[in-house]
N, C-alpha and C positions, 0 to 999 in steps of 0.2 A: 072040251073045247067047242063042242057044238053049241053050248049054250051062251057063249060069249057074244054079246050083240056088237057087232062091229059098226053098225049103223048109229047106235047111240053115241059112241065116241066121236064119229064124225059130225053128228048134229051138235054135240056140245062144243066142238071146236068152231063150228060155223056161227054158233051163237056168240061165242066169245069175240070172234073177229067182228061180227056185226055190232056188238056192243062197243068195241073199241073204236070203230069207225064213226058210230053215232056220237060217241063222247068227244072225238077229235073234231068233228064237223060242227057240233053245237057249242061246246064249251070252250074250245081253244080259239085264239084270235086268228082272223084271217088277215092276209096281207091286203093293204088298201090298194084299190085298183088304180090304174094310171089316171083315169078320168078324175077321180077324187084328188089325186095329188096335183094335178094340173088346176083344178078348180080352187084348191086351197092357195096354191102359189099365185094364181091370178088375183085372188081376193087380197092377199097380203100386199102384193105390188100396188094394187089400186088403193089400198088403205094408206100405204106410205106416200103414194103421189098426192092424195087428198091432204094428208098432213103437211107436206112440203109446200103445197100451193096455198094452204091456209097461213102458214108462217110467213111466207113471202107477201101475201096480202096484208097482213097485220103490220109487217115491217114498212111496206109502201105507205100504208095509212098513217103509221107512226110518224114517218118522215114528213109527209105532207101536212100533218096536224101541227108541226112545229113552226110552220110558216105563218106569220102573222099578216093576213091579207090586208090589214089597214095600214101597214107600214111597207117601206121600200126594203129591198134585200140587197146585200152585197154578196155576189156570187164569185168565188174564187176558183179558177180553173187549173187543171194540171199543168197547163203550159205557162202559167205565171200571169195570165191575164185576169183582170178583174172588171166585172160589169155590175151596174147598179140598175135596178128596176123592180117590177112586180113579179115575183116568182110563184109558179103553181105546178102541182103535179099533173102530168098527162097520163101516165100509166107507170108500170113497174120499171120501165127502162128509160123513160124520158121526162124531162121537165120543160116548162115553157116560161121564158122571160119576155116580158112586155114592157113598154114605156122605158126603154133602155137607154142608159148614159154610161160613159167611160171617161177615165181621167186621161189627159194628154199634158205632158210636161213640155214647156218651151223655155228655152234658156235665153236670158236677156244679159247682155254684157256690153259695157262701153268700150272695153279693150278687146279687140278680136284675138289678141294672143292669150287672153285668159282662158284656162281650162274650164271644162264643164263643171267640175266639182268646185271650182272657185266662183263661177258665175252664179248670180241669183236665179233660182229656178221658180218659174211661175206655173202653177198647175191649173188647168182649166177643165171643167166638166163639159164634155161634148155630148150632144144629143146624137144618137145613132140614126142615120138615114141620109146624111149629107156627103157620105163617102162616094169615091169614083164609081163603085159598083152598084150603088143605089139600093141598099138593102131596106126591106120593110122593118117596121118597129116591132118585130117578134123573132125570137130565137127558139128553136126546138133543140134541146141539149140532151145528149146522152149522158145519163147519170154517172157513168164511169169517168167522164171528163171533168166532173165537179169534185174538187177536194172538199170544200165545205161551203156553207152560206151562213149569213148573219142577218138577223132582223135589225134594221137601222132605227135609231131613236128619231122621233119626229122633230126634235130640236137640234139634231146634228147638222153639221156644215153641209153634207151632201143632200140630205133630206130637205133642208131649207132651200138650197140652190135649185133642186128640181122643182120644188113648190113655186119659187120665183119664176123659173122658166115657164111653168105651166100657167101662171097668172098672165105672162106676157103674150100668150098665144091668142 
């Protein structure tokens, strides 16, 4: 028993433990640090925001591109009103309408007892600006209030009436 080296066994065990630690620290995956997780999360959020903004810009540009600036447009609002004029995009949320006209119906009847549906209806194209509140000839419109718009034909009744009004000016 005297010749059994106890030191040798302890050294062998220490070497094995050291080898295991070296293997685990170098070869095994480490958990990502919180800084890396936050950096990756922020990068993903920024990338998503850029994509969303690009899609919104393309959609806005696509809507504005459908406006034929050489023609008048009929703009139909969510409240049932319709205005005619020159429409253009301002930004993603607003449109601008200038050179504005609207239709006004006036009933004409020789018999005061005749109902409105029985009377002949005369429709007039009215230039915006002569109303009591004296508006300027431009509207800035929230896109959410527009149902749709149409480019008007140059030879249509509204377009020709507007051109006749402009010629009298």
